[in-house]
Every structure is written in structure tokens, then in C-alpha cells.
DRENSE-820580 format. One record per residue (C-alpha): residue in three letters; z, y, x. Coordinates in Angstrom, 2 decimals, padded with zeros to 5 digits. Layout:
<node><aa>ALA</aa><z>Z</z><y>Y</y><x>X</x></node>
...
//
This chain:
<node><aa>MET</aa><z>175.80</z><y>084.46</y><x>010.88</x></node>
<node><aa>THR</aa><z>174.66</z><y>082.41</y><x>013.98</x></node>
<node><aa>ALA</aa><z>172.86</z><y>083.73</y><x>017.09</x></node>
<node><aa>ARG</aa><z>171.00</z><y>081.69</y><x>019.79</x></node>
<node><aa>VAL</aa><z>169.49</z><y>082.82</y><x>023.09</x></node>
<node><aa>TYR</aa><z>165.93</z><y>081.67</y><x>023.66</x></node>
<node><aa>PHE</aa><z>163.81</z><y>081.62</y><x>026.75</x></node>
<node><aa>LEU</aa><z>159.90</z><y>082.08</y><x>027.19</x></node>
<node><aa>HIS</aa><z>158.63</z><y>080.68</y><x>030.53</x></node>
<node><aa>ALA</aa><z>155.10</z><y>081.97</y><x>031.03</x></node>
<node><aa>LEU</aa><z>152.91</z><y>079.08</y><x>032.18</x></node>
<node><aa>SER</aa><z>149.91</z><y>081.45</y><x>032.41</x></node>
<node><aa>PRO</aa><z>149.61</z><y>085.21</y><x>032.62</x></node>
<node><aa>LEU</aa><z>150.99</z><y>086.81</y><x>029.42</x></node>
<node><aa>HIS</aa><z>149.22</z><y>089.87</y><x>027.88</x></node>
<node><aa>ALA</aa><z>151.29</z><y>091.36</y><x>025.09</x></node>
<node><aa>GLY</aa><z>149.30</z><y>094.54</y><x>024.75</x></node>
<node><aa>THR</aa><z>149.50</z><y>097.92</y><x>023.30</x></node>
<node><aa>GLY</aa><z>145.99</z><y>098.27</y><x>022.15</x></node>
<node><aa>GLN</aa><z>144.63</z><y>100.83</y><x>024.64</x></node>
<node><aa>GLY</aa><z>145.83</z><y>102.75</y><x>027.63</x></node>
<node><aa>VAL</aa><z>145.70</z><y>106.36</y><x>028.76</x></node>
<node><aa>GLY</aa><z>145.57</z><y>105.70</y><x>032.73</x></node>
<node><aa>VAL</aa><z>143.53</z><y>103.57</y><x>034.99</x></node>
<node><aa>ILE</aa><z>144.49</z><y>100.35</y><x>033.13</x></node>
<node><aa>ASP</aa><z>142.55</z><y>100.12</y><x>029.91</x></node>
<node><aa>LEU</aa><z>144.48</z><y>097.56</y><x>028.33</x></node>
<node><aa>PRO</aa><z>148.27</z><y>097.78</y><x>029.52</x></node>
<node><aa>ILE</aa><z>151.11</z><y>095.52</y><x>028.53</x></node>
<node><aa>ALA</aa><z>153.80</z><y>096.59</y><x>026.16</x></node>
<node><aa>ARG</aa><z>156.76</z><y>098.26</y><x>027.90</x></node>
<node><aa>GLU</aa><z>160.23</z><y>099.65</y><x>026.64</x></node>
<node><aa>LYS</aa><z>159.85</z><y>103.49</y><x>026.22</x></node>
<node><aa>ALA</aa><z>162.99</z><y>104.30</y><x>028.01</x></node>
<node><aa>THR</aa><z>163.06</z><y>101.76</y><x>030.85</x></node>
<node><aa>GLY</aa><z>159.41</z><y>100.87</y><x>031.38</x></node>
<node><aa>ILE</aa><z>160.44</z><y>097.19</y><x>031.43</x></node>
<node><aa>PRO</aa><z>157.80</z><y>094.70</y><x>029.91</x></node>
<node><aa>TYR</aa><z>158.58</z><y>092.81</y><x>026.74</x></node>
<node><aa>LEU</aa><z>156.97</z><y>090.68</y><x>024.02</x></node>
<node><aa>PRO</aa><z>157.67</z><y>091.99</y><x>020.45</x></node>
<node><aa>GLY</aa><z>159.93</z><y>089.84</y><x>018.23</x></node>
<node><aa>SER</aa><z>157.25</z><y>090.13</y><x>015.47</x></node>
<node><aa>SER</aa><z>154.95</z><y>088.12</y><x>017.99</x></node>
<node><aa>VAL</aa><z>157.66</z><y>085.43</y><x>018.58</x></node>
<node><aa>LYS</aa><z>158.22</z><y>085.14</y><x>014.80</x></node>
<node><aa>GLY</aa><z>154.39</z><y>084.99</y><x>013.81</x></node>
<node><aa>VAL</aa><z>153.59</z><y>082.13</y><x>016.36</x></node>
<node><aa>LEU</aa><z>156.74</z><y>080.07</y><x>015.20</x></node>
<node><aa>ARG</aa><z>155.90</z><y>080.57</y><x>011.63</x></node>
<node><aa>ASP</aa><z>152.30</z><y>079.30</y><x>012.07</x></node>
<node><aa>ALA</aa><z>153.70</z><y>076.28</y><x>014.00</x></node>
<node><aa>MET</aa><z>156.00</z><y>075.33</y><x>011.26</x></node>
<node><aa>GLN</aa><z>153.29</z><y>075.71</y><x>008.66</x></node>
<node><aa>MET</aa><z>151.11</z><y>073.42</y><x>010.57</x></node>
<node><aa>GLN</aa><z>153.74</z><y>070.68</y><x>010.42</x></node>
<node><aa>ASN</aa><z>153.50</z><y>071.12</y><x>006.53</x></node>
<node><aa>LYS</aa><z>157.11</z><y>072.18</y><x>006.31</x></node>
<node><aa>ASN</aa><z>156.39</z><y>074.94</y><x>003.72</x></node>
<node><aa>GLY</aa><z>160.03</z><y>074.77</y><x>002.24</x></node>
<node><aa>ALA</aa><z>161.37</z><y>075.43</y><x>005.65</x></node>
<node><aa>VAL</aa><z>158.85</z><y>078.16</y><x>006.26</x></node>
<node><aa>THR</aa><z>159.78</z><y>080.20</y><x>003.35</x></node>
<node><aa>LYS</aa><z>163.51</z><y>079.80</y><x>003.97</x></node>
<node><aa>LEU</aa><z>163.40</z><y>080.68</y><x>007.63</x></node>
<node><aa>PHE</aa><z>160.70</z><y>083.35</y><x>007.83</x></node>
<node><aa>GLY</aa><z>160.55</z><y>084.65</y><x>004.28</x></node>
<node><aa>PRO</aa><z>158.02</z><y>084.51</y><x>001.55</x></node>
<node><aa>ASP</aa><z>154.35</z><y>085.35</y><x>001.97</x></node>
<node><aa>THR</aa><z>153.55</z><y>089.16</y><x>001.67</x></node>
<node><aa>THR</aa><z>152.70</z><y>088.87</y><x>-002.17</x></node>
<node><aa>ASN</aa><z>156.31</z><y>087.60</y><x>-002.85</x></node>
<node><aa>ALA</aa><z>158.10</z><y>089.44</y><x>000.01</x></node>
<node><aa>ALA</aa><z>160.51</z><y>091.17</y><x>-002.49</x></node>
<node><aa>GLU</aa><z>162.23</z><y>087.86</y><x>-003.40</x></node>
<node><aa>HIS</aa><z>164.35</z><y>087.44</y><x>-000.34</x></node>
<node><aa>ALA</aa><z>164.34</z><y>087.98</y><x>003.35</x></node>
<node><aa>GLY</aa><z>164.01</z><y>085.17</y><x>005.87</x></node>
<node><aa>ALA</aa><z>167.08</z><y>083.56</y><x>007.24</x></node>
<node><aa>ALA</aa><z>165.95</z><y>084.07</y><x>010.83</x></node>
<node><aa>GLN</aa><z>165.71</z><y>087.36</y><x>012.67</x></node>
<node><aa>PHE</aa><z>163.78</z><y>087.48</y><x>015.97</x></node>
<node><aa>ALA</aa><z>164.68</z><y>089.98</y><x>018.61</x></node>
<node><aa>ASP</aa><z>162.14</z><y>091.14</y><x>021.12</x></node>
<node><aa>ALA</aa><z>161.68</z><y>088.77</y><x>024.27</x></node>
<node><aa>ARG</aa><z>162.90</z><y>090.91</y><x>027.14</x></node>
<node><aa>LEU</aa><z>161.93</z><y>090.43</y><x>030.94</x></node>
<node><aa>LEU</aa><z>164.65</z><y>088.68</y><x>032.88</x></node>
<node><aa>LEU</aa><z>162.97</z><y>087.19</y><x>036.01</x></node>
<node><aa>LEU</aa><z>159.72</z><y>088.64</y><x>037.49</x></node>
<node><aa>PRO</aa><z>157.76</z><y>086.33</y><x>040.02</x></node>
<node><aa>ILE</aa><z>156.83</z><y>088.29</y><x>043.01</x></node>
<node><aa>ARG</aa><z>154.57</z><y>087.04</y><x>045.90</x></node>
<node><aa>SER</aa><z>156.73</z><y>086.15</y><x>049.02</x></node>
<node><aa>LEU</aa><z>155.73</z><y>085.99</y><x>052.61</x></node>
<node><aa>ARG</aa><z>158.03</z><y>082.69</y><x>052.67</x></node>
<node><aa>GLY</aa><z>158.36</z><y>080.25</y><x>049.83</x></node>
<node><aa>ILE</aa><z>155.24</z><y>081.35</y><x>047.84</x></node>
<node><aa>PHE</aa><z>157.01</z><y>083.50</y><x>045.41</x></node>
<node><aa>ALA</aa><z>160.60</z><y>084.89</y><x>044.50</x></node>
<node><aa>TRP</aa><z>162.05</z><y>085.27</y><x>041.01</x></node>
<node><aa>ILE</aa><z>163.14</z><y>089.03</y><x>041.07</x></node>
<node><aa>THR</aa><z>165.84</z><y>090.46</y><x>038.98</x></node>
<node><aa>SER</aa><z>168.25</z><y>093.44</y><x>039.16</x></node>
<node><aa>PRO</aa><z>171.83</z><y>094.34</y><x>038.25</x></node>
<node><aa>TYR</aa><z>170.65</z><y>096.27</y><x>035.18</x></node>
<node><aa>LEU</aa><z>168.71</z><y>093.14</y><x>033.84</x></node>
<node><aa>LEU</aa><z>171.62</z><y>090.79</y><x>034.53</x></node>
<node><aa>ARG</aa><z>173.99</z><y>093.16</y><x>032.68</x></node>
<node><aa>ARG</aa><z>172.11</z><y>093.38</y><x>029.38</x></node>
<node><aa>PHE</aa><z>171.26</z><y>089.74</y><x>029.63</x></node>
<node><aa>ALA</aa><z>174.92</z><y>088.79</y><x>030.13</x></node>
<node><aa>ARG</aa><z>175.86</z><y>091.14</y><x>027.12</x></node>
<node><aa>ASP</aa><z>173.43</z><y>089.43</y><x>024.71</x></node>
<node><aa>ALA</aa><z>174.39</z><y>085.99</y><x>025.96</x></node>
<node><aa>ARG</aa><z>178.02</z><y>086.50</y><x>025.44</x></node>
<node><aa>GLU</aa><z>177.38</z><y>087.76</y><x>021.78</x></node>
<node><aa>SER</aa><z>175.52</z><y>084.44</y><x>021.31</x></node>
<node><aa>GLY</aa><z>178.41</z><y>082.34</y><x>022.47</x></node>
<node><aa>LEU</aa><z>177.40</z><y>081.64</y><x>026.15</x></node>
<node><aa>THR</aa><z>179.47</z><y>082.20</y><x>029.11</x></node>
<node><aa>PRO</aa><z>177.42</z><y>083.62</y><x>032.03</x></node>
<node><aa>PRO</aa><z>178.88</z><y>084.41</y><x>035.41</x></node>
<node><aa>SER</aa><z>181.44</z><y>087.19</y><x>035.30</x></node>
<node><aa>GLN</aa><z>180.36</z><y>088.93</y><x>038.26</x></node>
<node><aa>ILE</aa><z>177.05</z><y>090.97</y><x>038.30</x></node>
<node><aa>PRO</aa><z>175.72</z><y>090.95</y><x>041.98</x></node>
<node><aa>ALA</aa><z>174.49</z><y>094.29</y><x>043.05</x></node>
<node><aa>PRO</aa><z>172.94</z><y>095.22</y><x>046.47</x></node>
<node><aa>ALA</aa><z>174.61</z><y>097.84</y><x>048.29</x></node>
<node><aa>GLU</aa><z>171.60</z><y>099.73</y><x>049.10</x></node>
<node><aa>ARG</aa><z>167.94</z><y>099.86</y><x>048.34</x></node>
<node><aa>GLN</aa><z>166.86</z><y>098.02</y><x>051.45</x></node>
<node><aa>GLN</aa><z>169.10</z><y>095.03</y><x>050.69</x></node>
<node><aa>ALA</aa><z>168.15</z><y>091.84</y><x>048.54</x></node>
<node><aa>LEU</aa><z>170.69</z><y>089.40</y><x>047.49</x></node>
<node><aa>VAL</aa><z>169.42</z><y>085.75</y><x>047.59</x></node>
<node><aa>SER</aa><z>170.60</z><y>082.45</y><x>046.08</x></node>
<node><aa>GLY</aa><z>169.10</z><y>080.28</y><x>048.96</x></node>
<node><aa>THR</aa><z>166.89</z><y>080.14</y><x>051.95</x></node>
<node><aa>ALA</aa><z>163.46</z><y>079.34</y><x>050.56</x></node>
<node><aa>ILE</aa><z>162.37</z><y>082.87</y><x>050.46</x></node>
<node><aa>VAL</aa><z>164.17</z><y>084.11</y><x>053.60</x></node>
<node><aa>PHE</aa><z>161.85</z><y>085.01</y><x>056.56</x></node>
<node><aa>GLU</aa><z>163.45</z><y>085.39</y><x>059.97</x></node>
<node><aa>HIS</aa><z>161.93</z><y>087.90</y><x>062.39</x></node>
<node><aa>ASN</aa><z>163.50</z><y>089.17</y><x>065.75</x></node>
<node><aa>LYS</aa><z>166.91</z><y>087.75</y><x>064.56</x></node>
<node><aa>GLU</aa><z>166.71</z><y>089.52</y><x>061.26</x></node>
<node><aa>ARG</aa><z>166.78</z><y>087.88</y><x>057.96</x></node>
<node><aa>LEU</aa><z>164.37</z><y>089.39</y><x>055.62</x></node>
<node><aa>VAL</aa><z>162.83</z><y>088.95</y><x>052.11</x></node>
<node><aa>VAL</aa><z>159.13</z><y>090.07</y><x>052.38</x></node>
<node><aa>LEU</aa><z>158.02</z><y>090.89</y><x>048.79</x></node>
<node><aa>GLU</aa><z>154.28</z><y>092.01</y><x>048.56</x></node>
<node><aa>ASP</aa><z>154.55</z><y>094.90</y><x>051.08</x></node>
<node><aa>LEU</aa><z>158.24</z><y>095.41</y><x>050.86</x></node>
<node><aa>ASP</aa><z>160.59</z><y>094.23</y><x>053.63</x></node>
<node><aa>LEU</aa><z>164.23</z><y>093.83</y><x>052.25</x></node>
<node><aa>LYS</aa><z>167.29</z><y>092.66</y><x>054.23</x></node>
<node><aa>ALA</aa><z>168.27</z><y>089.30</y><x>052.96</x></node>
<node><aa>SER</aa><z>171.86</z><y>088.66</y><x>052.25</x></node>
<node><aa>GLU</aa><z>173.00</z><y>085.27</y><x>050.72</x></node>
<node><aa>SER</aa><z>175.53</z><y>085.83</y><x>047.92</x></node>
<node><aa>SER</aa><z>177.83</z><y>083.46</y><x>046.20</x></node>
<node><aa>ASP</aa><z>177.50</z><y>085.45</y><x>042.99</x></node>
<node><aa>ALA</aa><z>173.71</z><y>085.16</y><x>043.31</x></node>
<node><aa>LYS</aa><z>174.03</z><y>081.42</y><x>043.83</x></node>
<node><aa>ASN</aa><z>176.30</z><y>081.23</y><x>040.75</x></node>
<node><aa>TRP</aa><z>173.84</z><y>083.05</y><x>038.59</x></node>
<node><aa>ALA</aa><z>170.95</z><y>080.94</y><x>039.86</x></node>
<node><aa>SER</aa><z>172.72</z><y>077.73</y><x>039.07</x></node>
<node><aa>TRP</aa><z>173.75</z><y>078.95</y><x>035.71</x></node>
<node><aa>LEU</aa><z>170.15</z><y>080.30</y><x>034.77</x></node>
<node><aa>GLY</aa><z>168.75</z><y>076.90</y><x>035.98</x></node>
<node><aa>GLN</aa><z>170.92</z><y>074.93</y><x>033.61</x></node>
<node><aa>GLN</aa><z>170.45</z><y>077.40</y><x>030.67</x></node>
<node><aa>ALA</aa><z>166.65</z><y>077.87</y><x>031.16</x></node>
<node><aa>ALA</aa><z>165.83</z><y>074.41</y><x>032.53</x></node>
<node><aa>ILE</aa><z>164.27</z><y>075.92</y><x>035.74</x></node>
<node><aa>ASP</aa><z>165.71</z><y>074.19</y><x>038.75</x></node>
<node><aa>GLU</aa><z>163.77</z><y>076.22</y><x>041.12</x></node>
<node><aa>ALA</aa><z>165.89</z><y>079.27</y><x>040.24</x></node>
<node><aa>THR</aa><z>168.60</z><y>077.88</y><x>042.48</x></node>
<node><aa>GLN</aa><z>166.47</z><y>078.56</y><x>045.66</x></node>
<node><aa>ARG</aa><z>164.21</z><y>081.46</y><x>044.64</x></node>
<node><aa>LEU</aa><z>166.49</z><y>083.95</y><x>042.86</x></node>
<node><aa>CYS</aa><z>166.32</z><y>087.33</y><x>044.52</x></node>
<node><aa>ILE</aa><z>168.42</z><y>090.27</y><x>043.17</x></node>
<node><aa>VAL</aa><z>167.10</z><y>093.64</y><x>044.22</x></node>
<node><aa>HIS</aa><z>168.13</z><y>097.30</y><x>043.60</x></node>
<node><aa>ASP</aa><z>167.28</z><y>098.71</y><x>040.21</x></node>
<node><aa>ASP</aa><z>165.05</z><y>101.28</y><x>041.91</x></node>
<node><aa>VAL</aa><z>163.18</z><y>098.58</y><x>043.77</x></node>
<node><aa>LEU</aa><z>162.69</z><y>096.64</y><x>040.50</x></node>
<node><aa>SER</aa><z>161.26</z><y>099.74</y><x>038.87</x></node>
<node><aa>PHE</aa><z>158.75</z><y>100.09</y><x>041.69</x></node>
<node><aa>LEU</aa><z>157.73</z><y>096.41</y><x>041.42</x></node>
<node><aa>LEU</aa><z>157.40</z><y>096.59</y><x>037.72</x></node>
<node><aa>GLN</aa><z>154.71</z><y>099.30</y><x>038.19</x></node>
<node><aa>THR</aa><z>152.91</z><y>097.70</y><x>041.26</x></node>
<node><aa>ALA</aa><z>153.31</z><y>093.91</y><x>040.96</x></node>
<node><aa>THR</aa><z>152.11</z><y>093.16</y><x>037.59</x></node>
<node><aa>GLU</aa><z>148.66</z><y>091.29</y><x>037.35</x></node>
<node><aa>VAL</aa><z>145.68</z><y>093.46</y><x>036.76</x></node>
<node><aa>VAL</aa><z>142.25</z><y>091.96</y><x>036.38</x></node>
<node><aa>ALA</aa><z>138.83</z><y>093.40</y><x>035.86</x></node>
<node><aa>ARG</aa><z>137.01</z><y>091.87</y><x>032.89</x></node>
<node><aa>ILE</aa><z>133.36</z><y>092.20</y><x>031.94</x></node>
<node><aa>ARG</aa><z>131.00</z><y>091.16</y><x>029.15</x></node>
<node><aa>LEU</aa><z>127.60</z><y>089.86</y><x>030.10</x></node>
<node><aa>GLN</aa><z>124.18</z><y>090.29</y><x>028.33</x></node>
<node><aa>ASP</aa><z>122.94</z><y>087.06</y><x>026.83</x></node>
<node><aa>ASN</aa><z>119.37</z><y>087.39</y><x>028.05</x></node>
<node><aa>THR</aa><z>120.00</z><y>088.77</y><x>031.62</x></node>
<node><aa>LYS</aa><z>123.49</z><y>087.54</y><x>032.40</x></node>
<node><aa>THR</aa><z>124.21</z><y>090.97</y><x>033.82</x></node>
<node><aa>VAL</aa><z>127.07</z><y>093.23</y><x>032.83</x></node>
<node><aa>ALA</aa><z>126.60</z><y>094.96</y><x>029.48</x></node>
<node><aa>GLN</aa><z>126.58</z><y>098.73</y><x>029.73</x></node>
<node><aa>GLY</aa><z>130.06</z><y>100.01</y><x>029.52</x></node>
<node><aa>ALA</aa><z>131.50</z><y>096.54</y><x>029.21</x></node>
<node><aa>LEU</aa><z>133.82</z><y>096.72</y><x>032.26</x></node>
<node><aa>TRP</aa><z>137.57</z><y>097.04</y><x>031.56</x></node>
<node><aa>TYR</aa><z>140.91</z><y>096.57</y><x>033.29</x></node>
<node><aa>GLU</aa><z>143.69</z><y>094.36</y><x>031.75</x></node>
<node><aa>GLU</aa><z>147.27</z><y>093.96</y><x>032.75</x></node>
<node><aa>ALA</aa><z>149.49</z><y>090.91</y><x>032.23</x></node>
<node><aa>LEU</aa><z>152.92</z><y>089.65</y><x>033.14</x></node>
<node><aa>PRO</aa><z>152.18</z><y>086.99</y><x>035.86</x></node>
<node><aa>ALA</aa><z>152.63</z><y>083.24</y><x>035.29</x></node>
<node><aa>GLU</aa><z>156.20</z><y>082.07</y><x>035.99</x></node>
<node><aa>SER</aa><z>157.71</z><y>085.21</y><x>034.46</x></node>
<node><aa>LEU</aa><z>160.82</z><y>084.32</y><x>032.38</x></node>
<node><aa>LEU</aa><z>161.77</z><y>086.36</y><x>029.32</x></node>
<node><aa>TYR</aa><z>164.61</z><y>085.91</y><x>026.81</x></node>
<node><aa>GLY</aa><z>165.54</z><y>086.95</y><x>023.43</x></node>
<node><aa>VAL</aa><z>168.02</z><y>086.27</y><x>020.63</x></node>
<node><aa>ILE</aa><z>167.47</z><y>084.67</y><x>017.26</x></node>
<node><aa>VAL</aa><z>170.02</z><y>085.57</y><x>014.68</x></node>
<node><aa>THR</aa><z>170.22</z><y>083.50</y><x>011.46</x></node>
<node><aa>GLN</aa><z>172.11</z><y>084.28</y><x>008.26</x></node>
<node><aa>THR</aa><z>172.88</z><y>082.29</y><x>005.01</x></node>
<node><aa>ILE</aa><z>170.24</z><y>082.89</y><x>002.29</x></node>
<node><aa>ASN</aa><z>171.18</z><y>081.52</y><x>-001.21</x></node>
<node><aa>SER</aa><z>172.16</z><y>078.00</y><x>-000.42</x></node>
<node><aa>TYR</aa><z>170.35</z><y>077.77</y><x>002.89</x></node>
<node><aa>LYS</aa><z>172.96</z><y>077.95</y><x>005.64</x></node>
<node><aa>ALA</aa><z>172.73</z><y>079.81</y><x>008.87</x></node>
<node><aa>ASP</aa><z>173.62</z><y>076.66</y><x>010.94</x></node>
<node><aa>GLN</aa><z>170.94</z><y>074.81</y><x>008.96</x></node>
<node><aa>ALA</aa><z>168.40</z><y>077.41</y><x>009.96</x></node>
<node><aa>ILE</aa><z>169.17</z><y>077.00</y><x>013.67</x></node>
<node><aa>ALA</aa><z>169.03</z><y>073.17</y><x>013.23</x></node>
<node><aa>ASP</aa><z>165.46</z><y>073.55</y><x>011.94</x></node>
<node><aa>LEU</aa><z>164.43</z><y>075.91</y><x>014.57</x></node>
<node><aa>GLN</aa><z>165.33</z><y>073.14</y><x>017.11</x></node>
<node><aa>VAL</aa><z>161.98</z><y>071.46</y><x>016.57</x></node>
<node><aa>PHE</aa><z>160.50</z><y>074.23</y><x>018.75</x></node>
<node><aa>ASP</aa><z>162.81</z><y>073.44</y><x>021.92</x></node>
<node><aa>GLN</aa><z>160.69</z><y>072.62</y><x>024.99</x></node>
<node><aa>LYS</aa><z>157.36</z><y>073.22</y><x>023.00</x></node>
<node><aa>ILE</aa><z>154.48</z><y>075.07</y><x>024.45</x></node>
<node><aa>PHE</aa><z>152.97</z><y>077.89</y><x>022.29</x></node>
<node><aa>GLN</aa><z>150.48</z><y>080.87</y><x>022.83</x></node>
<node><aa>PHE</aa><z>151.70</z><y>084.30</y><x>022.78</x></node>
<node><aa>GLY</aa><z>149.94</z><y>087.67</y><x>023.11</x></node>
<node><aa>GLY</aa><z>146.26</z><y>088.24</y><x>023.35</x></node>
<node><aa>ASN</aa><z>143.32</z><y>086.37</y><x>025.06</x></node>
<node><aa>ALA</aa><z>144.07</z><y>082.95</y><x>023.65</x></node>
<node><aa>THR</aa><z>140.54</z><y>081.74</y><x>024.23</x></node>
<node><aa>VAL</aa><z>140.73</z><y>082.28</y><x>027.98</x></node>
<node><aa>GLY</aa><z>144.07</z><y>080.60</y><x>028.42</x></node>
<node><aa>ARG</aa><z>146.43</z><y>083.62</y><x>028.45</x></node>
<node><aa>GLY</aa><z>149.84</z><y>083.57</y><x>026.98</x></node>
<node><aa>MET</aa><z>150.80</z><y>079.95</y><x>027.33</x></node>
<node><aa>CYS</aa><z>154.62</z><y>079.82</y><x>027.35</x></node>
<node><aa>GLN</aa><z>157.22</z><y>077.19</y><x>026.89</x></node>
<node><aa>PHE</aa><z>159.79</z><y>077.91</y><x>024.37</x></node>
<node><aa>ARG</aa><z>163.37</z><y>077.01</y><x>025.23</x></node>
<node><aa>PHE</aa><z>166.70</z><y>077.39</y><x>023.61</x></node>
<node><aa>ALA</aa><z>169.53</z><y>078.28</y><x>026.08</x></node>
<node><aa>GLY</aa><z>171.16</z><y>075.06</y><x>027.10</x></node>
<node><aa>GLY</aa><z>168.54</z><y>072.93</y><x>025.22</x></node>
<node><aa>ALA</aa><z>169.12</z><y>071.38</y><x>021.77</x></node>
<node><aa>GLN</aa><z>172.70</z><y>071.50</y><x>020.45</x></node>
//
């Protein structure tokens, strides 16, 4: 059995929906029940990659990696198992530096756990703000100085900025693994409670309408609100492969390498440009 961490870097807003909502937002994004953290279901990742491999006319690899079609599903399982893509870095508008990549001790701890199980060696120390009003930053790109105070201003939150060597280590390591160099200057680690607040208030919500063909006015009842993870969000997941008959787990990982650095569409609203993400294996091709 072999495991690899993958990243999804959102190049446009990502809407992995739940069908319908019960609150103000008509079409919310999928969230974990216990934590409220957004995620992209592993079934979505598997389906997109399966279609991509079929388009390359690699039908033999498709059956081995993803399993037979539904009519022959009882023959054997696919060699690859796709975990959900979990949120790791959330882009938040910043008063300085345009935006900051936000994470928290909890997100880093569970990512580090999955990374170690997949053979990676993340930094050993998990940076944690001492109080809710503190933010640990990896660089000065998002730090705003006011009345001799160093602040990180995120939306309408003012947090005390503290440069952290542990935050710098994480930013450098994530930059290498996910191929996002800007993480070295934009990483901002906030308290778990602050992250929970931002997850509820800082996602992208847009009003959408449907026009009548003849008058080009809004059709009756055709106004709805739709939520999405903003562009620049970074999610991660784990792909586990196993040997099926003569098809080895290592060969399955090798066959999946064709997707590294490729751009795919995930979630809903494909025709309006939503869900364009770059798929990356941690550390690149191996």
C-alpha cells in the first residue's frame, strides 16, 4: 500500500455544493459536520481524474486505477482510493499585501498527521498564537504598521502581528511541497477561534439571476445566493493505492503522475468558470 499527498490550488472560486441550504445562502458549500470546515468530496476528485484518463484513451489504466464501470463493479475494486480534499490555506483580504493565506494550529496538526502517514516530513513544531488577538506571520508582506504597532488587518479584524520562526519554516516547507512560492511571505497563522469566524464570514457569496429571454429582466423567483471557496484557496488530500491482482500499488502512483501540475475543473458551475484548480502532488513528480 502506497500513499501520496496531493494539493488542489483554486485558480477560480470553487463551489462544491450540498444541493440546497436552509439559511440565507441558497446554495452553500460542503462543510464537515463536526468542524464546519469546507471540503471537496473525494468522489469528486476521483470522478474528474477518471474522466481525464479516459479522454487520454488509457482505458486499461482507467479500469485498474478507478475500477470497472458500474455494470461490472463486482469484478474488483480500483487500485486508487481518494480521500476528501480538506482546506489548508484560506485566502483573506488584507489591508496590506492584497491577501493573506490563513491557517490555524488545528488545520496544521491534522495536515501534519496525514503528511507523516504519507511519508513526508513536515516541520515538527506547530505554531500557535498565545491569544485570539495574535497572528503569527511568516514575513512582512501583510504586516501593517500603525502607531508603532505591527498589525495584520484581515477584512475587519485587527490582529497583533508576530513574526515566528516556526511560521517561516512552515511557509518555506509548504512553498516547496505545493509549489506556491508566495506562501513564504503571506502565511498567517491565527487562533482556531478566529479561523472558525472567518470560515463563516469570509467565503465568497454571490447573487445569481436568470434573465427572461424576451425582456432581459430577472425571471420571477430566479434570484439565488451561492457560496464558494475564494480563488487562491489551497486544499489537500491523500491518495492511497493498493495492489490489485498483478497491478502494483507503486505502478498505480506512477500512472497517476500524469495529472501532476495539470488544471482540472471541480465542483459545480463549470460553464461560468468556477472550480478551475491545479492538481499537484506534494513535492512534485517522484
